[in-house]
C-alpha positions as CSV (number, residue, x, y, z in Angstrom):
1,M,-35.6,120.2,131.6
2,Q,-38.2,119.3,129.1
3,D,-38.3,121.5,126.1
4,E,-42.0,122.2,126.6
5,Y,-41.2,124.1,129.8
6,R,-38.0,125.8,128.7
7,K,-39.8,128.9,127.4
8,P,-41.9,129.6,130.6
9,Y,-38.9,128.9,132.8
10,L,-36.6,131.3,130.9
11,I,-39.3,134.0,131.0
12,L,-39.6,133.7,134.7
13,F,-35.9,133.3,135.4
14,N,-34.8,136.3,133.3
15,G,-37.7,138.4,134.4
16,V,-37.1,137.8,138.1
17,T,-33.4,138.6,137.6
18,D,-34.4,141.9,136.0
19,A,-36.9,142.6,138.8
20,L,-34.3,142.0,141.5
21,E,-32.0,144.5,139.8
22,L,-34.8,147.1,139.8
23,I,-35.4,146.4,143.5
24,R,-31.7,146.9,144.3
25,E,-31.9,150.2,142.5
26,G,-34.9,151.2,144.6
27,R,-37.2,151.1,141.6
28,W,-40.0,149.3,143.4
29,A,-42.9,150.2,141.2
30,E,-41.1,149.2,138.0
31,A,-40.1,145.9,139.7
32,E,-43.7,145.2,140.6
33,T,-44.9,145.9,137.0
34,K,-42.1,143.7,135.7
35,L,-43.1,140.8,137.9
36,M,-46.8,141.1,136.9
37,R,-45.8,141.2,133.2
38,I,-43.5,138.2,133.4
39,Q,-46.2,136.2,135.4
40,Q,-48.6,136.8,132.5
41,Q,-46.0,136.0,129.9
42,A,-45.0,132.7,131.6
43,E,-48.6,131.7,132.0
44,A,-49.3,132.4,128.3
45,A,-46.3,130.4,127.3
46,Y,-47.4,127.5,129.6
47,V,-50.9,127.5,128.1
48,D,-49.3,127.0,124.7
49,V,-47.9,123.6,126.0
50,P,-49.9,120.8,124.4
51,G,-52.7,119.6,126.6
52,E,-51.6,116.0,127.2
53,I,-48.1,117.1,128.3
54,R,-49.6,119.7,130.6
55,R,-52.0,117.2,132.2
56,L,-49.0,114.9,132.9
57,Y,-47.1,117.8,134.4
58,D,-50.0,118.8,136.5
59,G,-50.4,115.2,137.7
60,K,-53.9,114.7,136.1
61,K,-54.9,111.7,134.1
């Protein structure tokens, strides 16, 4: 995995793992909040990726 995408990936992976545990415990509202928060955090981390690299990742020239 490219280093540029490591941080957003880890945010999503770890957050989803935490949210799944909350769901297993029946803590649905907390899981929903967790998922929304990690979505925002991963997006913020992605936006921090340098523009040229992001364009290549998105398939834009």
